[in-house]
Structures are given as structure tokens and as C-alpha cells.
N, C-alpha and C positions, 0 to 999 in steps of 0.2 A: 661805768669803766670812765676814766678821763678822754677827752678828744686830744689832738697835739697842741692844739693852740692850747688847751688847759694846763697842759704840762709844761709848755716851755713860757707860761705868762710872765712877762717880766717882773710883775709886781710881787710875785712869792716865790719866785725861782733864783737859786744862786749856781753859779759856774764853779766849781771845785777843778782848780787845776793842780794834778799832782805830781807833785815831784819832778819838775822839769829842771835838773841841776846836772852839772858837767860831771861827775860821778856817774851818772848813769845813760846820759845823752851824748857827750863829745867822745870823738875817737880817740884823744887821749886821757880820759877820765878813767875813774877806778876801775869799772865794771869791764872797759874794753882792754885796759893792763891786766887784767884778768885771767881774761877768756879771749881779748883778741879782737881788735880794729873792728871787724867786720860786724861783732855783735850787734853795734848800734844802727846797723843800715836800714832798718825797718823804722825806728824812732827817726834819723833824718828825716825818711820819706815822708813821715806824719807831721813833721813842724809846719809847713805851709798851711795844712787844715785848723792845725793850732792857734797860728796864728790870726787867722780868718775868722774862727769862733770867738777870740778872746776879743777882737776888733768888734766884732757885731756885736757882740754881749755889750763892750761899753756903750756903744751908740743906742742899745734899746734899753739901757740903764740898768741891767741887771748886775746884782752883787757879786763878785768874784772873789776868792778865796783862794790864795797861793799858798799850797802844801809845801813845808821844806822838811825836807829828812834831816835831821843829825843824830850819827849815829857813833857818838863820843862811847868808849867803853862804859864810863861811869855811869850811860843812862842803861845801857844794856842786860837784860836778865842772863840769869844761866845758859836757859834756855836757847837766847840767841845767841849766845856767844858759842854754844857749841853748834848749833846751826852752821855760824859764819866759818866755823875752823872745818866741818864735815864739808864745806861745800868748797873750801880752798881760796874763800877771798879774801883780797887785800882788806885794808882799813879804806873806807870810803865816807864821807859827807863829815868830814872832822868838823867840828865848830872852827871857823876863822880862815877855812882853808878856800883854795880856789875851786873844788870838787865840790864844796856845800853849795856855791853861789849857783843861782839860776842861770840857765843855760840860753842860747839862741836868741837875746832880746826878750826872751820873757819875763816880766817883772811885774811887780805891782805897783799901782798908782798912787798914791796915799791920797792925794788931791782927787780922787774919784772915791773915796770910803773904800778902798780895795784893802785889804788885812791878809799880813801870813799868820800862817799857823805852823808853828813845829812843832814834829813829832818826833819820837822814838822807838816807836815799832809800825808794821808796814799798813795797819789801821788809821787812819789820821782822827778818829773818834778818841781812840784809845789813851786815856791819859792828859787829853788836851781840853782845851777850852772850844772847839768848832759845833759842838751840839748847841751850847750855850749862844754863843755867837749869832746862829741862825735861828733860834727860836724868839730872841730878842727882837730879832727883826722882822720876825712872823713870816719866815722863809719856810715853804712844805714842800716844795720839789725840788731836786736837785740833778743838776746835767754833770757827768765825770767825766773829766780829760786828764791825759799825761800820761805815765809812766812809770812802771809796765803795766801791761792789762792785767795780766795773771796773778801778778803779786800786789802793790799797793793799790791800784786802782781799782780790783775787784775785792781786797781787803775793803777799803773804804765805801765802795757802794754797796757790799753786803750789809756792813754793818749800817749803812743809812736806813736801808730798806728795815732792817731789822727795829730801829728805833723810828719807824710808822713813816718817814718822809717818801714819797713819790720821787723813785730814782729813774734815772736814764742813763746808759754809757753811749759817749760820742764814740763810734766806732771807727771813722777814719781820721778821728784827734786823739787816739790812743795807739799805744805798741807796744811791741812785745819782742825780747830776742829772739822767739822761737814763734814762726810764724802758726806751726799746729796750735802751740798754747793759747794763741791770741785767739784764732778760729774758738778751740772749743770752750774760752772763758764766755765769749759773747754769747756762743750759742746756749750753753748753760743760763747765764746771766737772762737770757731775751725768754727762756723757757720758764724760770724759776723765781724771780726776782722784779725783773720790770725790761721795759722796752730797750730795745738799743736802736738809736738814730745815726743820722748821718747830720753832718756838716749843715749839707744843702736843705735838709729837710726843715730844720731849725730857723735858719735864716732867710726861708722862704717865709714862716709865718711872722717872724717879728717885721720882715719888710711890708708884709700885707697890713699886719697892725698901725707902722709907721704911717704908711699910704691911709690909711685909714681915720688915723688921728688928723692928717692933714687936710683930709677932708672938711673935717667936722670942726678945726678950727676956726 
């Protein structure tokens, strides 16, 4: 079993930032328009921890991938269109719209080698270049954060496990419209797929590694 230090080793770990977009996160976004502005309250509460995690990952030299959903109808299967209609959801994350843009100051820094992977399904591996981008960088461990816990984060994290990555979800840097779904997702993932970690646990490891490197420099 891997130690925590091994699970978050910056040399072979990637941070996967899922769907931090206006339509999912902003009180004026598509999900809030469909289901009420209060639906994003838990997401807004998680944003400070998400920012802390991203900045610490940058300082530690961790490879960061920003996942962006684009749900134009031309990309959706009949099954996905049927589900959208069943839920009564309005159009969200349409190409070139404010709703599809990244939210709250979360955005990739290309100068650091960070990339955007565009997806058209809940799972960020499905039909995308994510797997190949990770493997060509010898990434074997993933930390998943972003929104929402029980849909796109969980779908992506489970598929990562099925593709043989050591995968963890960062509990306080993800959020869900429904707190019960958030908690049950984390409980199930921790039992069957990979550990559920906190931002503070991860940052403590990276800080110790930085301090150790400074002493030997």
C-alpha cells in the first residue's frame, strides 16, 4: 500500500481540476437558473480550498489539468439529450459562452505547462486526450478536485482507477449541490476506489518535501 507521501509525490502526480465553470458554479449560471441560486452554495464554500490546492500544486511543481465541459447538442448522444430533458435542465456550457468559461479566478497557466482538456461527457477520459497526456508525462497518481462531487468528479475518478491510476479525491476541494450526495460519494469512493484526502493533508506533505529539499540544496 502506498504511503501518503508516495500518493502525492509531485514527480508523478497530476491535479485534475474538474468543471470549475460559470454554469456550474456561479449564482447566475445555468444550473442556478434551472434549480435556484442557492444550489451553488456548497460550491462557493469550497472555492477557497480549491484555490489553496492549485497554488500549492504549482509551488510543488505538480502537473495540472483543467477539465472544461462543452455540451453543445452536436456533441451529445441521444441518451444524454434524453437525460437533460428528463431533468428539465437548460442548455449549459455552450461553446463561446460566458457559462462555459472558468469560474472564480480558476484558470490554467500555459506558462507553467498546464493544459485544458475539453470533454463532452461527465467522465473526463471519455473521448478525450486526457489519458495520453498523462501517460506521456509518466503520471501514475491523480488528485481529483472540482465540481460536482457525485457527477463529473466521481465519473472521472472512477474511470481513472479503472485505467490503473492511483486515484484520490480531495474532499474539501470538491462540492455537490446536495450535501447527502457529496458525503455518500466520498464514502463509496474511499471504500472501493481510492483514498479521500484533505487539502491540509496534501499540503503538509508538499511542505515537508520542500523543506527537505531546501536542507539538502
